[in-house]
C-alpha atoms as an extended CHARMM CRD file, in Angstrom:
* protein
*
       205  EXT
         1         1  MET       CA            116.5440000000     -134.8320000000     -318.5340000000  PROA      1               0.0000000000
         2         2  LYS       CA            114.9860000000     -137.4170000000     -316.1930000000  PROA      2               0.0000000000
         3         3  LEU       CA            112.6550000000     -135.8950000000     -313.6170000000  PROA      3               0.0000000000
         4         4  ILE       CA            112.9290000000     -137.2140000000     -310.0770000000  PROA      4               0.0000000000
         5         5  GLN       CA            109.6340000000     -137.7530000000     -308.2760000000  PROA      5               0.0000000000
         6         6  PRO       CA            109.5300000000     -135.5470000000     -305.1500000000  PROA      6               0.0000000000
         7         7  THR       CA            109.4220000000     -137.4400000000     -301.8670000000  PROA      7               0.0000000000
         8         8  THR       CA            107.3050000000     -134.8020000000     -300.1270000000  PROA      8               0.0000000000
         9         9  ILE       CA            104.0590000000     -133.4210000000     -301.5200000000  PROA      9               0.0000000000
        10        10  PRO       CA            103.0270000000     -130.0380000000     -300.0730000000  PROA      10              0.0000000000
        11        11  ALA       CA            100.0020000000     -130.0750000000     -297.7940000000  PROA      11              0.0000000000
        12        12  ASP       CA             98.0520000000     -127.5410000000     -299.8770000000  PROA      12              0.0000000000
        13        13  VAL       CA             98.6070000000     -129.6810000000     -302.9880000000  PROA      13              0.0000000000
        14        14  ILE       CA             97.2320000000     -132.7420000000     -301.1590000000  PROA      14              0.0000000000
        15        15  GLU       CA             94.1880000000     -130.6830000000     -300.1380000000  PROA      15              0.0000000000
        16        16  LEU       CA             93.7190000000     -129.5540000000     -303.7490000000  PROA      16              0.0000000000
        17        17  CYS       CA             93.8170000000     -133.1640000000     -304.9400000000  PROA      17              0.0000000000
        18        18  GLY       CA             90.6790000000     -133.8640000000     -302.9200000000  PROA      18              0.0000000000
        19        19  GLN       CA             88.9250000000     -131.0490000000     -304.7660000000  PROA      19              0.0000000000
        20        20  ILE       CA             89.9570000000     -132.1030000000     -308.2690000000  PROA      20              0.0000000000
        21        21  ASP       CA             89.6810000000     -135.8750000000     -307.7660000000  PROA      21              0.0000000000
        22        22  MET       CA             93.3350000000     -136.5900000000     -308.4780000000  PROA      22              0.0000000000
        23        23  ALA       CA             95.7920000000     -138.7690000000     -306.5890000000  PROA      23              0.0000000000
        24        24  PRO       CA             98.5870000000     -136.6870000000     -304.9730000000  PROA      24              0.0000000000
        25        25  GLU       CA            101.2570000000     -138.8790000000     -306.5370000000  PROA      25              0.0000000000
        26        26  ASP       CA             99.9490000000     -137.9440000000     -309.9940000000  PROA      26              0.0000000000
        27        27  VAL       CA            100.4780000000     -134.1940000000     -309.5740000000  PROA      27              0.0000000000
        28        28  ALA       CA            104.2580000000     -133.6880000000     -309.8720000000  PROA      28              0.0000000000
        29        29  TYR       CA            105.3210000000     -132.5300000000     -313.3650000000  PROA      29              0.0000000000
        30        30  ASN       CA            101.7540000000     -133.0440000000     -314.6250000000  PROA      30              0.0000000000
        31        31  CYS       CA            101.3190000000     -129.3350000000     -315.2720000000  PROA      31              0.0000000000
        32        32  HSD       CA             98.6810000000     -129.4070000000     -317.9970000000  PROA      32              0.0000000000
        33        33  GLY       CA             96.6750000000     -132.2750000000     -316.5440000000  PROA      33              0.0000000000
        34        34  VAL       CA             96.4960000000     -130.6820000000     -313.1100000000  PROA      34              0.0000000000
        35        35  SER       CA             95.7290000000     -127.2230000000     -314.5090000000  PROA      35              0.0000000000
        36        36  LEU       CA             92.9190000000     -128.5950000000     -316.6640000000  PROA      36              0.0000000000
        37        37  ALA       CA             91.5280000000     -130.5430000000     -313.7040000000  PROA      37              0.0000000000
        38        38  ILE       CA             91.3950000000     -127.3080000000     -311.6740000000  PROA      38              0.0000000000
        39        39  VAL       CA             89.5270000000     -125.5670000000     -314.4870000000  PROA      39              0.0000000000
        40        40  ARG       CA             87.0720000000     -128.4390000000     -314.9770000000  PROA      40              0.0000000000
        41        41  ALA       CA             86.4010000000     -128.6660000000     -311.2450000000  PROA      41              0.0000000000
        42        42  GLY       CA             84.9830000000     -125.1340000000     -311.3570000000  PROA      42              0.0000000000
        43        43  LEU       CA             86.9080000000     -124.0320000000     -308.2790000000  PROA      43              0.0000000000
        44        44  ARG       CA             87.4390000000     -120.4720000000     -309.5020000000  PROA      44              0.0000000000
        45        45  PRO       CA             85.1610000000     -118.4890000000     -311.8580000000  PROA      45              0.0000000000
        46        46  GLY       CA             86.7650000000     -117.4880000000     -315.1440000000  PROA      46              0.0000000000
        47        47  ALA       CA             89.5620000000     -120.0530000000     -314.8930000000  PROA      47              0.0000000000
        48        48  ARG       CA             91.3130000000     -121.3230000000     -317.9910000000  PROA      48              0.0000000000
        49        49  VAL       CA             94.5830000000     -123.0590000000     -318.7750000000  PROA      49              0.0000000000
        50        50  ALA       CA             97.5010000000     -120.9880000000     -320.0100000000  PROA      50              0.0000000000
        51        51  ARG       CA            100.6030000000     -122.4360000000     -321.6040000000  PROA      51              0.0000000000
        52        52  GLY       CA            104.0560000000     -121.0320000000     -322.2150000000  PROA      52              0.0000000000
        53        53  PHE       CA            107.2030000000     -120.7940000000     -320.1320000000  PROA      53              0.0000000000
        54        54  ALA       CA            107.8220000000     -120.3630000000     -316.4200000000  PROA      54              0.0000000000
        55        55  GLN       CA            110.9470000000     -119.5140000000     -314.4840000000  PROA      55              0.0000000000
        56        56  GLY       CA            112.3550000000     -122.6660000000     -312.9450000000  PROA      56              0.0000000000
        57        57  VAL       CA            110.8770000000     -125.0240000000     -315.5600000000  PROA      57              0.0000000000
        58        58  ILE       CA            112.8820000000     -126.4630000000     -318.4390000000  PROA      58              0.0000000000
        59        59  GLY       CA            110.6500000000     -126.5850000000     -321.5060000000  PROA      59              0.0000000000
        60        60  GLN       CA            107.0000000000     -125.6470000000     -321.8290000000  PROA      60              0.0000000000
        61        61  HSD       CA            104.7070000000     -125.2960000000     -318.8450000000  PROA      61              0.0000000000
        62        62  SER       CA            100.9930000000     -124.9310000000     -318.0940000000  PROA      62              0.0000000000
        63        63  TRP       CA             99.1830000000     -123.0620000000     -315.3150000000  PROA      63              0.0000000000
        64        64  VAL       CA             95.7640000000     -121.6090000000     -314.4980000000  PROA      64              0.0000000000
        65        65  VAL       CA             94.7350000000     -117.9930000000     -315.1090000000  PROA      65              0.0000000000
        66        66  LEU       CA             91.5540000000     -116.3630000000     -313.8210000000  PROA      66              0.0000000000
        67        67  GLY       CA             90.7990000000     -114.3810000000     -316.9490000000  PROA      67              0.0000000000
        68        68  ASP       CA             92.7700000000     -113.1630000000     -319.9500000000  PROA      68              0.0000000000
        69        69  PRO       CA             96.1020000000     -115.0360000000     -320.1130000000  PROA      69              0.0000000000
        70        70  TYR       CA             97.7830000000     -111.8850000000     -321.4660000000  PROA      70              0.0000000000
        71        71  ASP       CA             96.5710000000     -109.4910000000     -318.7770000000  PROA      71              0.0000000000
        72        72  GLU       CA             99.4640000000     -109.0210000000     -316.3580000000  PROA      72              0.0000000000
        73        73  ASN       CA             97.0390000000     -108.2070000000     -313.5330000000  PROA      73              0.0000000000
        74        74  VAL       CA             95.0400000000     -111.4380000000     -313.7770000000  PROA      74              0.0000000000
        75        75  PRO       CA             95.6310000000     -113.9490000000     -310.9370000000  PROA      75              0.0000000000
        76        76  ILE       CA             97.7060000000     -117.0450000000     -311.7030000000  PROA      76              0.0000000000
        77        77  ILE       CA             97.4960000000     -120.3910000000     -309.9210000000  PROA      77              0.0000000000
        78        78  ASP       CA            100.3530000000     -122.8150000000     -310.5360000000  PROA      78              0.0000000000
        79        79  ALA       CA             99.8220000000     -126.0810000000     -308.6830000000  PROA      79              0.0000000000
        80        80  THR       CA            102.8580000000     -127.9360000000     -310.0710000000  PROA      80              0.0000000000
        81        81  LEU       CA            105.6770000000     -125.3690000000     -310.0740000000  PROA      81              0.0000000000
        82        82  TRP       CA            106.8990000000     -126.7680000000     -306.7300000000  PROA      82              0.0000000000
        83        83  SER       CA            107.7810000000     -130.0660000000     -308.4250000000  PROA      83              0.0000000000
        84        84  TYR       CA            110.1730000000     -128.3090000000     -310.8040000000  PROA      84              0.0000000000
        85        85  ASP       CA            111.5820000000     -125.6360000000     -308.5060000000  PROA      85              0.0000000000
        86        86  PRO       CA            112.5160000000     -126.6680000000     -304.9450000000  PROA      86              0.0000000000
        87        87  ASP       CA            112.3380000000     -123.0300000000     -303.8210000000  PROA      87              0.0000000000
        88        88  VAL       CA            108.5630000000     -123.1350000000     -304.3680000000  PROA      88              0.0000000000
        89        89  LYS       CA            107.0090000000     -124.8020000000     -301.3100000000  PROA      89              0.0000000000
        90        90  GLY       CA            103.4250000000     -125.3110000000     -302.4270000000  PROA      90              0.0000000000
        91        91  ILE       CA            100.7930000000     -123.9570000000     -304.8010000000  PROA      91              0.0000000000
        92        92  TRP       CA            102.2140000000     -120.8180000000     -306.3870000000  PROA      92              0.0000000000
        93        93  SER       CA             99.8870000000     -117.8310000000     -306.7540000000  PROA      93              0.0000000000
        94        94  GLY       CA            100.5270000000     -114.3620000000     -308.0760000000  PROA      94              0.0000000000
        95        95  THR       CA            100.2610000000     -112.4560000000     -311.3460000000  PROA      95              0.0000000000
        96        96  ALA       CA            102.2540000000     -112.0710000000     -314.5320000000  PROA      96              0.0000000000
        97        97  LYS       CA            103.6600000000     -108.8190000000     -313.1260000000  PROA      97              0.0000000000
        98        98  GLU       CA            106.0930000000     -110.9850000000     -311.2000000000  PROA      98              0.0000000000
        99        99  ASN       CA            107.6460000000     -112.0350000000     -314.5360000000  PROA      99              0.0000000000
       100       100  ARG       CA            107.5830000000     -115.6980000000     -313.6230000000  PROA      100             0.0000000000
       101       101  HSD       CA            105.0450000000     -116.8760000000     -316.2220000000  PROA      101             0.0000000000
       102       102  ILE       CA            105.0760000000     -115.9190000000     -319.9040000000  PROA      102             0.0000000000
       103       103  PRO       CA            102.2950000000     -117.3420000000     -322.1130000000  PROA      103             0.0000000000
       104       104  HSD       CA            102.9650000000     -118.2750000000     -325.7120000000  PROA      104             0.0000000000
       105       105  GLY       CA            102.2600000000     -115.2840000000     -327.9610000000  PROA      105             0.0000000000
       106       106  ALA       CA            102.8600000000     -112.6690000000     -325.2750000000  PROA      106             0.0000000000
       107       107  GLY       CA            104.0180000000     -109.2380000000     -326.3700000000  PROA      107             0.0000000000
       108       108  HSD       CA            103.0390000000     -106.4340000000     -328.7210000000  PROA      108             0.0000000000
       109       109  TYR       CA            102.7650000000     -107.3020000000     -332.3970000000  PROA      109             0.0000000000
       110       110  PHE       CA            105.3890000000     -104.6470000000     -333.1970000000  PROA      110             0.0000000000
       111       111  ARG       CA            107.9090000000     -107.1130000000     -331.7630000000  PROA      111             0.0000000000
       112       112  GLY       CA            107.0440000000     -109.6930000000     -334.4160000000  PROA      112             0.0000000000
       113       113  ASN       CA            108.1260000000     -109.9650000000     -338.0230000000  PROA      113             0.0000000000
       114       114  PRO       CA            105.6940000000     -108.1080000000     -340.3230000000  PROA      114             0.0000000000
       115       115  PRO       CA            103.7040000000     -110.5680000000     -342.4500000000  PROA      115             0.0000000000
       116       116  GLN       CA            104.1910000000     -110.4350000000     -346.1950000000  PROA      116             0.0000000000
       117       117  HSD       CA            102.6520000000     -111.8470000000     -349.3450000000  PROA      117             0.0000000000
       118       118  HSD       CA            105.2280000000     -114.3160000000     -350.6480000000  PROA      118             0.0000000000
       119       119  GLY       CA            103.8580000000     -114.7490000000     -354.1700000000  PROA      119             0.0000000000
       120       120  GLY       CA            101.5830000000     -117.7330000000     -353.6760000000  PROA      120             0.0000000000
       121       121  ASP       CA             97.8510000000     -117.8940000000     -354.2710000000  PROA      121             0.0000000000
       122       122  THR       CA             96.0300000000     -115.1710000000     -352.3550000000  PROA      122             0.0000000000
       123       123  ILE       CA             93.7280000000     -116.5280000000     -349.6480000000  PROA      123             0.0000000000
       124       124  TYR       CA             90.7950000000     -114.4500000000     -348.4140000000  PROA      124             0.0000000000
       125       125  LEU       CA             89.3560000000     -114.8250000000     -344.9390000000  PROA      125             0.0000000000
       126       126  HSD       CA             85.8860000000     -116.3360000000     -344.5860000000  PROA      126             0.0000000000
       127       127  PRO       CA             84.8450000000     -115.5200000000     -341.0110000000  PROA      127             0.0000000000
       128       128  LYS       CA             81.5730000000     -116.9190000000     -339.6870000000  PROA      128             0.0000000000
       129       129  THR       CA             81.0230000000     -113.5850000000     -337.9330000000  PROA      129             0.0000000000
       130       130  PRO       CA             81.7430000000     -110.3860000000     -339.9060000000  PROA      130             0.0000000000
       131       131  LEU       CA             84.9140000000     -108.6310000000     -338.8300000000  PROA      131             0.0000000000
       132       132  SER       CA             84.7250000000     -105.3380000000     -336.9830000000  PROA      132             0.0000000000
       133       133  ASP       CA             85.9200000000     -102.0920000000     -338.5340000000  PROA      133             0.0000000000
       134       134  SER       CA             89.0480000000     -102.1750000000     -336.3640000000  PROA      134             0.0000000000
       135       135  ALA       CA             89.9280000000     -105.7000000000     -337.4930000000  PROA      135             0.0000000000
       136       136  ARG       CA             89.4370000000     -104.8080000000     -341.1710000000  PROA      136             0.0000000000
       137       137  LYS       CA             91.4980000000     -101.6500000000     -340.7090000000  PROA      137             0.0000000000
       138       138  PHE       CA             94.3160000000     -103.6180000000     -339.0910000000  PROA      138             0.0000000000
       139       139  LEU       CA             94.3440000000     -106.1570000000     -341.9050000000  PROA      139             0.0000000000
       140       140  ARG       CA             94.5490000000     -103.3860000000     -344.4920000000  PROA      140             0.0000000000
       141       141  MET       CA             97.3760000000     -101.7690000000     -342.5400000000  PROA      141             0.0000000000
       142       142  ILE       CA             99.5160000000     -104.9130000000     -342.5620000000  PROA      142             0.0000000000
       143       143  GLY       CA             98.8600000000     -105.6060000000     -346.2440000000  PROA      143             0.0000000000
       144       144  ALA       CA             96.3090000000     -108.4400000000     -346.1060000000  PROA      144             0.0000000000
       145       145  PRO       CA             95.1120000000     -110.5760000000     -347.7860000000  PROA      145             0.0000000000
       146       146  PHE       CA             98.1310000000     -112.8770000000     -347.9550000000  PROA      146             0.0000000000
       147       147  ASP       CA             99.1380000000     -116.1750000000     -349.4060000000  PROA      147             0.0000000000
       148       148  ALA       CA             99.4820000000     -119.2130000000     -347.1380000000  PROA      148             0.0000000000
       149       149  MET       CA            102.9410000000     -118.2620000000     -345.8960000000  PROA      149             0.0000000000
       150       150  GLY       CA            101.8300000000     -114.7370000000     -345.0900000000  PROA      150             0.0000000000
       151       151  TRP       CA             98.8540000000     -115.9590000000     -343.0680000000  PROA      151             0.0000000000
       152       152  MET       CA            101.1920000000     -118.2990000000     -341.2110000000  PROA      152             0.0000000000
       153       153  GLU       CA            103.2090000000     -115.2330000000     -340.2210000000  PROA      153             0.0000000000
       154       154  VAL       CA            100.0320000000     -113.5390000000     -338.9770000000  PROA      154             0.0000000000
       155       155  ALA       CA             99.2520000000     -116.5900000000     -336.8310000000  PROA      155             0.0000000000
       156       156  HSD       CA            102.6490000000     -116.3000000000     -335.1580000000  PROA      156             0.0000000000
       157       157  LEU       CA            102.5260000000     -112.5790000000     -334.3630000000  PROA      157             0.0000000000
       158       158  PRO       CA            102.5790000000     -111.6330000000     -330.6670000000  PROA      158             0.0000000000
       159       159  VAL       CA             98.8900000000     -111.2830000000     -329.8330000000  PROA      159             0.0000000000
       160       160  GLU       CA             98.7970000000     -107.9460000000     -328.0310000000  PROA      160             0.0000000000
       161       161  GLY       CA             98.0230000000     -104.5680000000     -329.6030000000  PROA      161             0.0000000000
       162       162  TRP       CA             95.7360000000     -105.7600000000     -332.4190000000  PROA      162             0.0000000000
       163       163  PRO       CA             92.3080000000     -107.4740000000     -332.7720000000  PROA      163             0.0000000000
       164       164  SER       CA             93.9750000000     -110.8710000000     -332.4750000000  PROA      164             0.0000000000
       165       165  ARG       CA             90.9160000000     -112.7090000000     -331.2130000000  PROA      165             0.0000000000
       166       166  GLU       CA             88.7640000000     -111.6650000000     -334.1720000000  PROA      166             0.0000000000
       167       167  ILE       CA             91.4030000000     -112.3040000000     -336.7700000000  PROA      167             0.0000000000
       168       168  ILE       CA             92.5840000000     -115.6040000000     -335.2980000000  PROA      168             0.0000000000
       169       169  GLU       CA             88.9640000000     -116.7820000000     -335.2000000000  PROA      169             0.0000000000
       170       170  ALA       CA             88.5350000000     -115.7250000000     -338.8310000000  PROA      170             0.0000000000
       171       171  MET       CA             91.6290000000     -117.7590000000     -339.7190000000  PROA      171             0.0000000000
       172       172  LEU       CA             90.2030000000     -120.7570000000     -337.8620000000  PROA      172             0.0000000000
       173       173  ASP       CA             87.0360000000     -120.3610000000     -339.9490000000  PROA      173             0.0000000000
       174       174  THR       CA             88.9860000000     -120.3120000000     -343.2260000000  PROA      174             0.0000000000
       175       175  PRO       CA             89.8650000000     -123.6870000000     -344.7790000000  PROA      175             0.0000000000
       176       176  GLY       CA             93.5090000000     -123.9440000000     -345.7800000000  PROA      176             0.0000000000
       177       177  ILE       CA             94.8890000000     -121.5620000000     -343.1540000000  PROA      177             0.0000000000
       178       178  ASP       CA             93.1500000000     -122.7980000000     -340.0070000000  PROA      178             0.0000000000
       179       179  VAL       CA             95.9750000000     -125.3030000000     -339.5160000000  PROA      179             0.0000000000
       180       180  PHE       CA             98.5110000000     -122.4680000000     -339.2220000000  PROA      180             0.0000000000
       181       181  VAL       CA             97.1190000000     -121.2430000000     -335.9030000000  PROA      181             0.0000000000
       182       182  PRO       CA             99.1190000000     -122.8030000000     -333.0210000000  PROA      182             0.0000000000
       183       183  ILE       CA             96.8280000000     -124.6980000000     -330.6700000000  PROA      183             0.0000000000
       184       184  ASP       CA             98.0040000000     -122.6950000000     -327.6540000000  PROA      184             0.0000000000
       185       185  ILE       CA             97.1820000000     -119.4110000000     -329.4050000000  PROA      185             0.0000000000
       186       186  ALA       CA             93.7180000000     -120.6730000000     -330.3380000000  PROA      186             0.0000000000
       187       187  GLY       CA             93.2640000000     -121.9500000000     -326.7940000000  PROA      187             0.0000000000
       188       188  MET       CA             94.2630000000     -118.7160000000     -325.0770000000  PROA      188             0.0000000000
       189       189  VAL       CA             93.1040000000     -115.9970000000     -327.4870000000  PROA      189             0.0000000000
       190       190  THR       CA             89.6850000000     -117.5050000000     -328.2820000000  PROA      190             0.0000000000
       191       191  ASP       CA             87.0370000000     -119.4710000000     -326.3910000000  PROA      191             0.0000000000
       192       192  ARG       CA             86.9840000000     -122.3270000000     -328.9040000000  PROA      192             0.0000000000
       193       193  ASN       CA             88.6900000000     -124.6760000000     -326.4750000000  PROA      193             0.0000000000
       194       194  PRO       CA             90.6400000000     -126.7890000000     -328.9920000000  PROA      194             0.0000000000
       195       195  GLY       CA             90.8830000000     -130.3930000000     -327.8830000000  PROA      195             0.0000000000
       196       196  ARG       CA             88.9370000000     -129.3830000000     -324.7230000000  PROA      196             0.0000000000
       197       197  LEU       CA             92.3470000000     -128.5650000000     -323.2580000000  PROA      197             0.0000000000
       198       198  TYR       CA             91.8880000000     -124.9700000000     -322.0470000000  PROA      198             0.0000000000
       199       199  LEU       CA             88.3650000000     -124.3770000000     -320.7430000000  PROA      199             0.0000000000
       200       200  ASP       CA             85.6240000000     -126.3210000000     -319.0080000000  PROA      200             0.0000000000
       201       201  GLY       CA             83.2500000000     -127.2220000000     -321.7730000000  PROA      201             0.0000000000
       202       202  PRO       CA             83.0960000000     -128.5670000000     -325.3250000000  PROA      202             0.0000000000
       203       203  GLU       CA             85.3350000000     -127.7230000000     -328.2360000000  PROA      203             0.0000000000
       204       204  ILE       CA             83.7490000000     -125.1050000000     -330.4760000000  PROA      204             0.0000000000
       205       205  ASN       CA             84.4290000000     -125.2540000000     -334.2110000000  PROA      205             0.0000000000
């Protein structure tokens, strides 16, 4: 689908452009670029880029959250939604409680498919920081350790209801299964800032 450049740019978006050093004509449909520029400009403490789906947008979308992307009470700033949805007249602000924005990986892990060992070589985690008791207990509960396919299933579980940050970081530390973690999950669940695309600061390996 070809996107048509809007003829009118909202006044609050033009004002924002002066704060993030971006030309107003470069904002429409540039959801990740604009969101990252807001984060890097340091306009709001605790800001980071979230990525997933938003009502009114065909395909994936990015926005800014002021805290945990999976906390439904955390404020959301969406500076490009107006360019996709004509009913939005300027910078959209609200929370996930309004059911407009759903980040990748949202939901309780019970909603996902339970990971299994599929008969390949067993791969053990090698975290740089020792796992907590709750993380080890969760891994035992789901039947870890797994082979490569099983760890891939872990990486695609909904991230809520389990020590996802610890375990995802341990997977990122483990050669051979680090590549199974989707970049958006690594970018929203951890502070490693893959590709410098989610937080203001360097990428952490």
